[in-house]
C-alpha positions in Angstrom: -171.5 11.9 3.7 -171.1 10.7 0.2 -168.4 10.5 -2.5 -167.1 12.1 -5.6 -167.3 10.0 -8.7 -164.5 10.8 -11.2 -165.1 9.7 -14.7 -161.9 8.8 -16.5 -160.9 9.1 -20.2 -160.4 5.3 -20.4 -164.2 4.7 -19.8 -163.9 3.7 -16.2 -164.7 5.6 -13.0 -163.0 6.0 -9.6 -164.3 7.4 -6.3 -163.1 9.9 -3.7 -164.5 8.9 -0.4 -165.9 11.8 1.6 -167.2 9.8 4.5 -166.8 11.8 7.8 -165.0 14.6 5.9 -164.9 17.9 7.8 -163.2 19.9 5.0 -162.7 19.3 1.3 -160.8 21.7 -0.9 -158.7 21.9 -4.0 -155.0 22.7 -3.8 -151.8 22.9 -5.9 -153.7 23.8 -9.1 -151.9 24.0 -12.5 -152.5 23.3 -16.2 -151.9 19.6 -15.8 -153.5 18.7 -12.5 -155.0 19.7 -9.2 -155.3 18.0 -5.8 -158.3 17.4 -3.7 -157.6 17.4 0.0 -160.0 15.6 2.2 -159.7 16.4 5.9 -161.1 14.0 8.5 -160.8 13.8 12.3 -158.5 10.8 11.6 -156.2 12.7 9.3 -156.0 14.0 5.7 -156.0 12.3 2.4 -154.8 14.0 -0.8 -156.0 12.9 -4.2 -154.0 14.0 -7.2 -156.3 14.5 -10.2 -154.6 14.6 -13.6 -156.7 16.7 -15.9 -155.6 15.0 -19.1 -152.7 13.2 -20.6 -150.6 16.0 -21.7 -147.2 14.3 -21.7 -144.7 15.5 -24.4 -145.3 13.7 -27.7 -148.8 12.6 -26.8 -151.3 13.3 -29.5 -154.6 14.1 -27.7 -157.1 16.8 -27.0 -155.5 17.2 -23.6 -152.2 18.4 -25.1 -153.9 21.3 -26.9 -156.2 22.0 -23.9 -153.2 22.3 -21.5 -151.3 24.8 -23.7 -154.5 26.7 -24.5 -155.0 27.1 -20.7 -151.5 28.4 -20.5 -152.1 31.1 -23.0 -155.5 32.0 -21.6 -154.4 32.3 -18.0 -151.3 34.3 -19.0 -153.7 36.8 -20.7 -156.0 36.8 -17.7 -153.1 37.4 -15.3 -152.2 40.5 -17.3 -155.7 42.0 -17.5 -158.0 40.2 -15.1 -160.7 42.8 -14.9 -161.3 42.5 -18.7 -162.2 38.9 -18.3 -164.3 39.2 -15.2 -161.8 38.2 -12.5 -160.7 40.1 -9.4 -157.2 41.3 -9.4 -155.3 38.5 -7.8 -151.8 39.5 -8.9 -149.7 38.5 -11.8 -149.3 34.8 -11.4 -151.4 32.8 -13.9 -151.5 29.8 -11.5 -153.5 32.0 -9.0 -156.3 32.4 -11.5 -156.3 28.6 -12.4 -156.7 28.0 -8.6 -159.5 30.6 -8.5 -161.5 28.8 -11.2 -160.9 25.4 -9.8 -162.0 26.4 -6.3 -165.2 28.0 -7.8 -166.3 25.3 -10.1 -165.1 22.3 -8.1 -167.0 23.7 -5.1 -170.4 22.8 -6.5 -169.5 19.1 -7.1 -167.8 18.9 -3.6 -170.8 20.5 -1.9 -173.2 18.1 -3.7 -171.2 15.1 -2.6 -171.0 16.3 1.0 -174.8 16.8 1.1 -175.8 13.6 -0.6 -174.9 10.3 1.0 -177.2 8.3 -1.3 -175.5 8.8 -4.6 -172.0 10.0 -5.5 -171.7 13.4 -7.1 -169.9 13.6 -10.5 -166.7 15.6 -10.5 -166.8 18.3 -13.3 -164.7 21.4 -13.8 -164.4 24.4 -16.1 -161.3 26.1 -17.3 -160.4 29.0 -19.5 -158.8 28.3 -22.8 -157.6 30.5 -25.6 -159.7 29.6 -28.7 -157.0 30.3 -31.3 -154.5 27.8 -30.0 -154.3 24.9 -32.5 -151.3 23.0 -31.3 -148.6 22.8 -28.6 -146.0 24.6 -30.6 -148.5 27.2 -31.6 -149.5 27.8 -28.0 -145.9 28.0 -26.8 -145.1 30.6 -29.5 -148.2 32.7 -28.7 -147.4 32.6 -24.9 -143.8 33.6 -25.6 -145.0 36.5 -27.7 -147.5 37.6 -25.1 -144.9 37.5 -22.3 -142.3 39.4 -24.3 -144.9 42.1 -25.3 -145.9 42.6 -21.7 -142.4 42.7 -20.4 -141.5 45.3 -23.0 -144.6 47.4 -22.1 -143.8 47.3 -18.4 -140.2 48.4 -19.1 -141.4 51.2 -21.3 -144.0 52.3 -18.8 -141.5 52.4 -16.0 -139.0 54.3 -18.1 -141.6 56.8 -19.2 -142.8 57.4 -15.6 -139.2 58.0 -14.4 -138.3 60.3 -17.3 -141.6 62.3 -16.9 -141.1 62.8 -13.2 -137.5 63.9 -13.7 -138.4 66.4 -16.5 -141.4 67.9 -14.7 -139.4 68.1 -11.5 -136.8 70.1 -13.4 -139.5 72.7 -14.3 -140.0 71.6 -17.9 -142.8 70.0 -19.9 -142.5 66.3 -20.6 -143.4 65.2 -24.2 -143.1 61.6 -25.1 -145.1 58.6 -26.3 -148.0 60.8 -27.4 -148.3 62.2 -23.9 -147.6 65.7 -22.6 -147.2 66.7 -18.9 -146.4 70.2 -17.7 -144.4 70.9 -14.7 -146.2 72.0 -11.6 -143.5 74.7 -11.1 -142.8 75.8 -14.7 -139.3 77.1 -15.2 -138.2 76.3 -11.6 -136.1 73.3 -11.0 -136.3 71.3 -7.7 -139.3 73.0 -6.4 -141.7 70.1 -6.2 -142.8 70.4 -9.8 -143.0 66.7 -10.6 -146.4 66.1 -12.1 -147.1 62.7 -10.6 -150.7 62.3 -11.6 -150.1 63.2 -15.3 -146.9 61.1 -15.5 -148.7 58.1 -14.0 -151.5 58.5 -16.5 -148.9 58.5 -19.3 -147.3 55.3 -17.9 -150.7 53.6 -17.5 -151.7 54.5 -21.1 -148.7 52.4 -22.4 -149.9 49.4 -20.4 -153.5 49.8 -21.4 -152.6 50.0 -25.1 -150.5 46.9 -24.8 -153.3 45.0 -23.0 -155.5 45.7 -26.0 -152.9 44.2 -28.3 -152.4 41.2 -26.2 -156.2 40.6 -25.9 -156.3 40.0 -29.7 -153.5 37.3 -29.6 -154.5 33.7 -29.6 -158.2 34.3 -30.2 -161.0 34.9 -27.7 -160.9 33.4 -24.2 -163.7 30.9 -23.7 -164.5 28.6 -20.8 -164.7 24.9 -21.4 -166.3 22.2 -19.2 -164.4 19.1 -18.4 -166.2 15.9 -17.6 -163.5 13.3 -18.1 -160.1 13.2 -16.3 -157.0 11.2 -17.0 -156.4 9.7 -13.6 -156.8 10.0 -9.9 -154.1 8.9 -7.4 -154.2 9.0 -3.6 -151.0 10.3 -2.1 -149.6 8.0 0.6 
């Protein structure tokens, strides 16, 4: 079996040896780095791949790329279906790992199947196209997180209020939504209109998702051909 050639930003290349590998996978994925774990019968070697130099104070494309990833994957974690992802939960890191596993798999498979010539490591990540700087991205990410937290709180409160009012035999009116009791005028008789109340709650979240989608520009997917560094963990 072959090797992965990793082209670096300093103009050099390094190699990840896959000889006798029985399993190769990416792990511990985040905005700054990911790890490639190479399992062999003799043990495992983990290579830490730094995506780009995104150290504080560094002026480089990588700084903006990292924070643009942060904004993009925050948006994706809030509304994954909109962007073509399965619903994997609310952690942005999960979606970074999903993309890494998908796009690194092709390079890894090529390397494992070709012992004559190393396969070149490439990757693709989501970024938010409207992020122009680190400070800009941090501000946008904070706005997005605050808006989503507020929407979740409002949705939860609306659902609770609606259920209480309709259970009491009354009609709930709030937030542009109206839900009649299932037992009008009769309190405590199972009149809580769960389906309608849930729809009212969901409408709040849906409206906020539309607002958040417009923040930070469109999400685009950017290919990476050069990486900052590769270090084998001892």
